[in-house]
Every structure is written in C-alpha cells, then in structure tokens.
C-alpha positions as CSV (number, residue, x, y, z in Angstrom):
1,M,-23.4,11.0,16.2
2,V,-19.7,9.9,15.9
3,E,-17.4,12.7,17.6
4,E,-14.6,14.0,15.5
5,V,-10.8,13.4,16.4
6,V,-9.1,16.0,17.6
7,A,-4.9,16.3,16.0
8,V,-3.2,14.4,19.1
9,L,-5.3,11.1,19.9
10,S,-5.8,9.7,23.4
11,E,-4.8,6.5,24.8
12,E,-8.3,4.9,23.8
13,E,-8.3,6.7,20.2
14,N,-4.9,5.3,19.4
15,E,-6.4,1.6,20.7
16,I,-9.2,2.1,17.8
17,L,-6.8,3.0,15.0
18,T,-4.1,0.2,15.5
19,R,-6.2,-2.5,16.8
20,V,-7.3,-4.8,13.5
21,G,-8.1,-8.5,14.9
22,P,-11.6,-9.7,15.2
23,G,-14.3,-8.1,17.0
24,T,-12.1,-4.4,17.3
25,L,-13.6,-1.2,15.3
26,M,-11.1,-0.6,13.2
27,G,-11.0,-5.1,12.6
28,N,-14.8,-5.1,11.5
29,L,-14.0,-1.7,9.2
30,L,-11.1,-3.4,7.1
31,R,-12.8,-6.4,6.8
32,R,-15.5,-4.5,5.2
33,Y,-12.8,-4.5,1.9
34,W,-11.4,-6.5,-0.3
35,I,-7.8,-6.6,0.8
36,P,-4.9,-8.4,-0.2
37,A,-3.9,-12.1,1.2
38,C,-0.8,-12.7,-0.8
39,L,0.7,-12.4,-4.2
40,S,-0.6,-14.8,-6.9
41,A,3.4,-16.2,-7.2
42,E,3.3,-17.4,-3.4
43,V,1.1,-19.7,-4.8
44,P,1.7,-20.5,-8.6
45,E,0.7,-24.0,-9.5
46,P,-2.5,-25.7,-9.1
47,G,-2.0,-28.7,-6.5
48,G,1.4,-27.2,-5.1
49,A,2.4,-26.2,-2.0
50,P,0.1,-24.3,0.0
51,A,1.3,-20.5,1.7
52,R,0.8,-19.2,5.5
53,V,-1.3,-16.4,5.5
54,R,-1.4,-14.5,8.9
55,L,-3.7,-11.3,8.3
56,L,-5.9,-9.1,10.6
57,G,-4.6,-11.3,13.6
58,E,-5.8,-14.5,11.8
59,D,-4.0,-17.8,10.7
60,L,-4.6,-18.6,7.8
61,V,-3.7,-20.8,4.5
62,A,-3.9,-20.2,0.9
63,F,-3.2,-23.0,-2.0
64,R,-4.1,-23.2,-5.6
65,D,-6.0,-26.6,-5.8
66,T,-5.7,-29.2,-9.3
67,N,-8.4,-27.3,-10.9
68,G,-6.1,-24.0,-10.4
69,E,-8.4,-21.9,-7.8
70,V,-7.4,-20.3,-5.3
71,G,-8.8,-20.8,-1.7
72,L,-8.0,-19.2,1.6
73,V,-9.0,-21.2,4.9
74,D,-8.4,-21.3,8.9
75,E,-5.0,-22.7,9.3
76,H,-6.1,-25.2,11.3
77,C,-8.2,-28.6,10.7
78,P,-12.0,-28.3,12.7
79,H,-11.4,-32.0,13.8
80,R,-8.2,-31.4,16.1
81,G,-6.5,-28.1,15.3
82,A,-3.6,-29.8,13.2
83,S,-2.3,-27.3,10.6
84,L,-3.3,-27.4,7.1
85,Y,-0.3,-25.6,6.0
86,F,1.2,-29.0,5.9
87,G,-1.8,-31.1,4.1
88,R,-1.6,-32.6,0.7
89,N,-3.0,-30.4,-2.0
90,E,-4.8,-32.9,-4.2
91,D,-7.9,-34.1,-5.6
92,C,-9.6,-30.1,-5.7
93,G,-9.1,-29.5,-1.7
94,L,-6.4,-29.2,0.9
95,R,-6.0,-33.1,3.0
96,C,-4.7,-33.1,6.8
97,V,-2.3,-35.2,7.3
98,Y,-3.4,-36.0,10.7
99,H,-6.6,-38.1,9.9
100,G,-7.1,-37.6,6.6
101,W,-10.1,-35.3,6.5
102,A,-10.0,-32.9,3.4
103,F,-11.5,-29.5,2.3
104,D,-12.3,-27.8,-0.9
105,R,-11.5,-24.2,-1.2
106,T,-15.1,-23.1,0.0
107,G,-14.1,-25.0,3.1
108,Q,-16.7,-27.7,2.7
109,C,-15.5,-31.1,4.1
110,I,-15.3,-33.2,0.9
111,D,-14.0,-36.7,2.5
112,M,-13.3,-37.9,5.8
113,P,-11.7,-41.3,5.5
114,S,-10.6,-41.7,9.2
115,E,-13.9,-42.1,10.0
116,P,-16.9,-45.6,9.7
117,R,-20.1,-43.0,9.4
118,P,-18.7,-40.0,7.8
119,F,-20.3,-36.8,8.1
120,A,-18.1,-34.8,5.6
121,D,-21.3,-32.9,5.0
122,R,-21.8,-31.0,8.4
123,I,-18.1,-30.4,8.9
124,Q,-16.3,-27.0,7.4
125,V,-13.3,-24.9,7.9
126,T,-13.9,-21.3,7.8
127,A,-13.0,-19.9,4.3
128,Y,-12.8,-16.3,3.0
129,P,-14.1,-15.9,-1.1
130,V,-10.8,-14.7,-3.0
131,H,-10.8,-12.8,-6.5
132,E,-7.0,-13.3,-8.1
133,S,-6.2,-9.6,-10.0
134,G,-2.8,-7.8,-10.8
135,G,-1.0,-10.6,-9.2
136,V,-2.4,-10.6,-5.9
137,V,-5.2,-12.6,-4.3
138,W,-7.5,-10.5,-2.5
139,T,-10.1,-11.6,-0.5
140,Y,-13.2,-10.3,2.0
141,M,-13.1,-10.8,5.4
142,G,-16.6,-9.2,6.3
143,P,-19.8,-10.6,7.0
144,K,-21.3,-12.2,3.4
145,E,-24.0,-10.6,3.1
146,T,-22.4,-7.5,3.1
147,M,-19.5,-8.8,0.2
148,T,-19.1,-5.4,-1.7
149,P,-18.0,-6.2,-5.8
150,F,-14.2,-6.3,-6.0
151,R,-13.1,-2.4,-6.4
152,D,-11.0,-2.4,-9.5
153,F,-8.2,0.0,-9.3
154,G,-7.5,-0.7,-13.3
155,T,-5.9,-4.3,-12.9
156,E,-9.0,-6.6,-14.2
157,S,-8.6,-5.3,-17.6
158,M,-4.8,-5.5,-17.6
159,P,-2.3,-8.1,-19.0
160,A,0.0,-10.2,-16.6
161,D,3.1,-8.0,-18.2
162,K,1.6,-4.7,-17.9
163,V,1.2,-5.3,-14.0
164,S,3.5,-5.9,-11.2
165,A,3.5,-6.6,-7.5
166,F,5.2,-7.3,-4.8
167,K,5.5,-6.6,-0.9
168,T,7.8,-6.5,2.0
169,H,7.8,-7.2,5.6
170,S,7.9,-4.4,8.3
171,T,7.7,-5.1,11.9
172,C,5.7,-2.2,13.1
173,N,1.3,-1.3,13.0
174,F,0.0,-0.9,9.5
175,I,-0.6,2.7,10.5
176,Q,2.9,4.1,11.4
177,S,4.2,2.6,8.1
178,M,1.3,4.1,6.0
179,E,1.8,7.5,7.5
180,G,5.3,7.5,6.2
181,N,3.7,7.3,2.5
182,L,1.2,10.6,3.6
183,D,4.2,12.8,4.6
184,S,5.6,15.2,1.8
185,A,8.0,16.5,4.5
186,H,10.2,13.9,5.1
187,I,11.4,13.6,1.5
188,S,13.3,17.0,2.3
189,F,15.3,15.4,5.3
190,L,15.0,11.7,5.4
191,H,16.2,10.9,1.6
192,Q,18.2,13.5,1.2
193,F,21.6,13.0,0.2
194,N,24.6,15.5,-0.6
195,A,25.1,15.3,-4.2
196,I,21.6,16.7,-4.9
197,D,23.8,20.3,-5.0
198,D,25.8,18.5,-7.9
199,I,22.9,18.0,-10.1
200,P,23.2,20.2,-13.1
201,D,20.5,22.9,-13.7
202,D,18.6,21.7,-16.9
203,G,16.4,24.2,-17.4
204,T,12.8,22.8,-15.8
205,D,12.5,25.2,-13.4
206,K,9.7,27.1,-14.8
207,P,6.1,25.9,-14.9
208,G,5.0,23.0,-16.4
209,Y,6.1,19.2,-16.3
210,L,9.5,19.1,-14.3
211,S,12.5,16.7,-14.3
212,N,13.2,13.9,-11.4
213,A,16.1,15.3,-11.0
214,M,15.1,18.9,-10.9
215,S,12.2,17.6,-8.4
216,M,14.6,16.2,-5.9
217,K,16.3,19.4,-6.4
218,I,13.1,21.4,-4.7
219,W,12.7,19.4,-2.1
220,R,16.3,20.1,-0.7
221,Y,15.9,23.9,-1.4
222,D,12.7,24.0,0.2
223,K,12.5,22.1,3.4
224,A,8.9,23.4,4.8
225,P,6.3,22.5,2.3
226,R,2.6,24.0,2.6
227,F,-0.1,21.6,2.7
228,E,-3.7,22.0,1.3
229,M,-6.0,19.3,1.5
230,E,-8.8,17.9,-1.4
231,E,-11.4,16.0,0.3
232,T,-12.8,12.9,-2.3
233,W,-14.9,10.6,-2.3
234,Y,-12.8,8.1,-1.2
235,G,-10.5,9.8,0.8
236,Y,-8.5,12.9,0.3
237,R,-5.9,14.0,-2.3
238,Y,-3.2,17.1,-1.0
239,G,-0.6,18.6,-2.8
240,A,2.6,19.7,-1.0
241,M,3.8,23.2,-1.9
242,R,7.3,24.0,-2.6
243,T,9.0,27.2,-3.8
244,T,11.5,26.5,-6.5
245,P,14.8,27.9,-6.7
246,N,13.1,30.0,-9.6
247,G,10.5,31.6,-7.4
248,H,7.6,29.5,-8.6
249,R,5.8,26.8,-7.0
250,H,5.7,23.3,-7.2
251,V,3.4,20.9,-6.1
252,R,3.4,17.2,-5.3
253,I,0.0,15.6,-4.3
254,N,-0.2,12.4,-2.7
255,A,-3.5,10.7,-1.7
256,F,-5.2,8.2,1.0
257,V,-7.4,5.8,0.1
258,F,-9.9,4.0,2.5
259,P,-8.6,1.8,4.0
260,F,-4.8,1.4,3.5
261,N,-4.3,2.5,0.1
262,T,-1.6,5.3,-0.4
263,L,-0.6,7.0,-4.4
264,V,2.3,8.9,-4.4
265,A,3.6,11.7,-6.5
266,N,5.1,11.4,-10.1
267,V,5.9,13.4,-13.0
268,P,3.7,14.0,-14.7
269,Y,1.1,11.8,-13.2
270,S,0.9,8.0,-11.3
271,V,-2.0,5.4,-10.4
272,N,0.5,2.8,-8.6
273,Q,-0.4,2.1,-5.1
274,G,1.4,1.6,-2.1
275,L,-0.8,-0.3,0.4
276,F,-0.3,-1.2,3.9
277,V,-2.0,-4.6,5.2
278,P,-1.9,-5.5,9.0
279,I,-0.8,-8.7,9.4
280,D,-1.8,-8.4,13.1
281,D,-1.3,-5.2,15.3
282,T,2.9,-5.2,14.7
283,N,3.2,-6.1,11.7
284,C,2.9,-5.5,8.3
285,W,3.2,-5.7,4.8
286,R,4.3,-3.1,2.3
287,Y,2.2,-4.3,-1.1
288,F,3.3,-1.9,-4.0
289,I,1.1,-2.5,-7.5
290,A,2.0,-0.8,-10.6
291,T,-0.2,-0.8,-13.0
292,H,1.4,0.5,-16.5
293,E,-1.1,2.3,-17.7
294,P,0.3,4.7,-20.6
295,A,1.1,7.4,-17.9
296,N,3.6,9.1,-19.5
297,P,3.2,9.3,-23.5
298,R,6.3,12.1,-24.0
299,G,8.9,10.5,-21.3
300,L,7.9,13.9,-19.3
301,G,10.4,13.4,-15.9
302,G,12.8,12.2,-17.9
303,A,15.3,9.7,-16.3
304,P,13.3,8.1,-12.9
305,F,14.9,9.2,-9.4
306,F,17.3,6.0,-9.1
307,A,18.7,6.8,-12.7
308,V,20.5,10.1,-11.9
309,P,23.7,9.3,-11.9
310,Q,24.4,11.2,-8.4
311,F,21.7,9.2,-6.2
312,P,24.2,7.1,-4.5
313,Y,21.6,4.3,-4.3
314,A,21.3,4.2,-8.1
315,P,22.9,0.8,-8.7
316,L,21.3,-1.2,-6.0
317,L,17.9,0.5,-6.6
318,L,18.4,-0.1,-10.5
319,N,19.4,-3.9,-10.1
320,R,16.2,-4.4,-7.7
321,S,13.9,-2.9,-10.1
322,E,14.4,-5.4,-12.4
323,N,12.8,-7.6,-10.8
324,R,9.7,-6.0,-8.7
325,S,7.5,-8.9,-8.2
326,G,7.0,-11.4,-5.4
327,V,8.3,-11.0,-2.1
328,T,11.3,-8.4,-1.3
329,P,13.6,-9.5,0.8
330,R,14.9,-7.5,3.9
331,M,18.9,-7.1,3.6
332,W,18.3,-3.6,6.2
333,T,17.0,-4.6,9.7
334,A,16.9,-3.3,13.4
335,E,19.1,-6.2,14.0
336,N,21.8,-5.4,11.6
337,E,20.9,-1.6,12.7
338,Y,19.9,-1.1,9.1
339,Q,23.5,-1.4,8.0
340,I,24.0,2.4,9.1
341,D,27.2,3.9,7.9
342,R,28.0,7.1,10.3
343,D,31.0,8.1,7.6
344,A,28.1,8.5,5.0
345,Q,25.6,9.9,7.5
346,R,28.6,13.1,8.1
347,K,29.4,13.0,4.1
348,T,27.1,11.3,1.8
349,S,23.5,11.2,2.5
350,F,21.2,12.6,5.7
351,S,20.1,9.4,7.1
352,G,23.4,7.0,6.4
353,I,21.4,4.2,5.4
354,N,22.2,3.2,1.7
355,D,18.4,2.0,0.8
356,F,15.5,4.4,0.0
357,G,12.8,2.3,1.4
358,S,14.8,1.3,4.3
359,Q,15.6,4.2,5.5
360,D,11.4,4.6,5.5
361,M,11.1,1.4,7.8
362,M,13.6,2.5,10.0
363,V,12.2,5.5,11.4
364,T,8.8,3.8,11.3
365,E,9.8,0.6,12.6
366,T,11.8,2.3,15.3
367,M,9.1,4.2,16.7
368,G,8.3,0.9,18.5
369,P,5.7,-2.0,17.3
370,I,2.7,0.8,18.2
371,Y,3.5,4.1,19.1
372,D,1.7,5.7,21.6
373,R,0.3,8.9,19.6
374,S,-0.6,10.6,22.8
375,K,2.9,11.9,23.4
376,E,3.5,13.4,19.9
377,H,4.0,17.2,19.6
378,L,2.5,17.4,15.6
379,G,2.9,20.6,13.3
380,T,1.5,22.0,10.2
381,T,3.5,19.5,8.1
382,D,1.4,16.8,9.6
383,V,-1.8,17.8,8.8
384,A,-2.2,14.6,6.0
385,V,-1.4,12.3,8.7
386,I,-3.9,14.0,11.2
387,R,-6.5,14.0,8.3
388,M,-6.3,10.0,7.6
389,R,-6.1,9.1,11.1
390,A,-9.3,10.7,11.7
391,L,-11.2,9.7,8.5
392,L,-10.4,5.6,9.6
393,I,-11.5,6.2,13.3
394,N,-14.4,8.8,12.6
395,A,-15.4,5.5,10.0
396,A,-14.9,2.3,12.6
397,K,-17.1,3.9,15.2
398,A,-19.9,4.9,12.7
399,L,-19.9,1.0,11.3
400,A,-20.0,0.4,14.8
401,E,-23.3,2.4,15.0
402,G,-24.8,1.3,11.3
403,Q,-23.5,3.8,8.7
404,E,-21.6,1.8,5.8
405,P,-18.1,2.8,5.0
406,P,-16.7,4.5,2.4
407,A,-15.3,4.0,-1.2
408,V,-16.8,1.0,-1.1
409,G,-19.7,0.9,-3.6
410,A,-19.6,-0.7,-7.4
411,D,-20.9,2.6,-8.7
412,H,-17.3,4.6,-8.0
413,D,-14.2,4.8,-11.0
414,Y,-11.7,3.7,-8.7
415,R,-9.5,4.0,-12.1
416,S,-9.5,7.7,-12.1
417,I,-7.5,8.0,-8.7
418,R,-4.8,9.9,-9.9
419,V,-1.7,11.4,-8.6
420,G,0.9,14.3,-10.1
421,E,4.1,16.5,-9.8
422,K,3.9,19.9,-11.2
423,I,6.1,23.6,-11.2
424,L,2.4,25.7,-11.9
425,E,1.3,28.8,-13.5
426,P,1.0,31.4,-10.9
427,D,-3.2,31.2,-11.6
428,E,-3.2,26.9,-12.1
429,D,-5.5,24.8,-9.9
430,W,-3.7,22.2,-8.5
431,T,-6.9,19.9,-8.0
432,V,-7.1,19.3,-11.9
433,I,-3.4,17.6,-12.1
434,G,-4.4,13.8,-12.5
435,T,-7.8,13.7,-13.2
436,D,-10.0,12.9,-16.1
437,Q,-9.9,16.7,-17.4
438,D,-5.9,17.0,-17.0
439,P,-4.9,17.4,-20.4
440,I,-1.5,15.3,-20.4
441,V,-4.2,12.3,-18.7
442,R,-6.7,12.6,-21.7
443,E,-3.9,12.6,-24.3
444,A,-2.2,9.7,-22.8
445,L,-5.8,7.7,-22.1
446,F,-7.8,8.9,-25.4
447,G,-4.9,10.6,-27.6
448,E,-6.0,14.0,-27.1
449,P,-3.0,16.0,-27.8
450,A,-2.3,18.2,-25.2
451,S,-0.5,21.8,-25.2
452,L,2.4,21.8,-22.5
C-alpha cells in the first residue's frame, strides 16, 4: 500500500519526485501520458531539416517526412551511433549520412545501400508514436500495450488560427518550475509594482466579475490568501481567497492536472494551460497552449493585465504577445543576472526585474537545478504545492505496484477543466466557477444568457 507523503520531503521522496530518466519511478509515470515533444513549427516543412528533441533524458530527433508525417526517433543511428540530426530527410525517411542507412517515421530501416546483402527488415531505431494537435507534436513514450487515447483539452476541434502554442527553456527541474504556477501567494510580492496604487478605483470591487486592474489592486491589498482545496479526478483545483479593500471575498482559482499541466486564474474563466515538460532532471520546457474558445462573451475583466497603463512591463509584453507561437528566446537569464535593476527595485517594482515571466524563472532557477526540499520550512500558503508533490509521488509509487495512473482514460471530459476569478456573493460556492454549471460558461459555450 502506498504511504501518504508528508509536507516536508525526505531526500528519497525528492529523488522520486524529480528524476525522470528511463526506469525511474517518475519517469515511468510521465511516460504513461501523451506529452509535448516539440512544436509543429519546429518541423514545419515536409522533407525539411530535422529538429533535436531532448525529452525525459532521452536524445531524440523529430522530422517531417516527404509525405508530411512527423516522426520521432532516437538520435543515434543503430549502425554505429552517428547522429541522425545531420541526416538527409528524403524518400519518406531519414537517411544517416555516415553509411546511408535510412529509417521511416516508425523507426523501420527502409534502405541499407552500404551492405551487399542488406538486412534492413531486421533493423529498427527506437521510435515513439506522435500526434499533432494545437501546434504541438505530442508523443507517447510508455509501453505500447498501455498506450491510451490522446487527451483532448480542446485543441482537436480548433482551427489553427484559434490555437497558439509557444515554449521557453528553463534551467531547473520541472517540479520547481511548475510550483510557481501553483503558488497564488507569490503574486502579492514577486510581480508587484508601486504604480498599482495609482490605478483608479473602477467600481468593480463588489460581488461579480472584477476588472483585471482591480485584481492586481487586491493582490497588493491582501498579501496572505487563504486556500481551499477541491480534489478532482484530474488532480485538484484550489481557491485562493483574499479580502478586497471593500471587505468582499475574492477568489482566484488555479488547477493542477496530471502529470505537469497547470491552469491559472483569469476573469471570468480560462482553459489555457501551462505545461512543464522535463527535458531531463535539470532542465525543462515551459509550454503555454491557448485554445481561444469563446471564453468571454461580454469582455468581462476589461483590458488585460499587460494593457494597464501603470503596468511597468506593458509595452514589452504587449509587443511579445503579438507573436505567441514558437520558441521564445530568453533575454533575462542567470548569465546576465536577469537584468536586475536595483534602482527600479527600490523605486518601481518589488523584484527589479523588468519582465513578468523572467521574474518567475529567476526565483525557480536560482534555487539550483534540483532543490533539496528537506531544507524547506513550509507554511499555510504552500498547500497547493504540497498537494501536487504528494499526488505525483503517490501516483509514481502506485504505478510501480501495478495501479493505473490518474486521468489517462478516454472516458474523461478534459475540455471541461477550467479555472476562473471572481468576487463572491456572501453565500456563493466558488467551486461552481468555471464548471459546466457556471452561468457565464453556459452563455459562452451554449448561448444561454446569464444574469450577472
């Protein structure tokens, strides 16, 4: 029987949580899910250049063959180990330039011109099945006999112009990178800037849907949110409760979805996901996938955070958001000390780092590649992080004992997973927000008018 994980992890539990290579407990768990391998934009053209993919500690190559189908294979040719990244993408296969051996997208050797008596039918390179959806090439790296159907979070039925996907490299373990997205307390500190106080009261500090500008004012006003957890079939949702300046109860709802998916609150609700995909034990990709379903029929929330004039990073972020597809380059890194401006730290912003996302990466990367969690001193606002760790460790242990992982079945409605933000009526149940029973969801998706 799997034992429950306590708040402060032992060294052994931290190893289970963070190690993702072949044969590790967490690596075995993650390989039971369809996970992002690369962006479709990284292999855009049939017969085009291959792309290196390092995933869960394995070195792979993605390529779009001359028929337009994507393959994902071991980087090393099974002949004598040369890199197939330098191969020729031709004739529906990837041909090693060392001796001309060619492999199709299933990994089967289809040509062996260097051998007088070819034995191509007996040679294969490791290949993983792929599925393209939402601008992402997804792969399944687990046992073939346990492969489950692709989990559709809303990208399958969306036209290409209604989905955006991009990714950013982060130099730390995927868990500590993901923990930032599940921490609704840090927004009262890390992302703060003094000009919030100059944002005028727009009258939305009352029960109902507030503006994004008012949301930022509430983060700054109440710095100690209270957390309420809702256990779900896919992981959990939680509500971070804050008291508004006018004395109302404000909730921001975030979610964790197995194995490394997160959803962060938005007004009125959101289905957009951040995924923290392990490259190996000490690096990860931070993916963001937005499915632009009609989530806001009345323009609730008003101008987005980054359009608020007082927001010091607004011009930069608005410019970057115009091209939110592809691999996002890093301009704020450990090498340049995240371009910290100490004068701005004293006078303008809490962090002194002039980029919203880089503020998150600074705190998670400076913990070190893999933080020793036995040294932590956790508090009441860490409950969501604690719960995520426990769910993953317990699921990894349970899989080793023969139990199926959570949230892999085809019978689940993955499109129904949503989060949201609102100022509550005195007796309002926050767990309804973002669900199929939420009136604003029903108006957005089914045209049923909601009285707000």
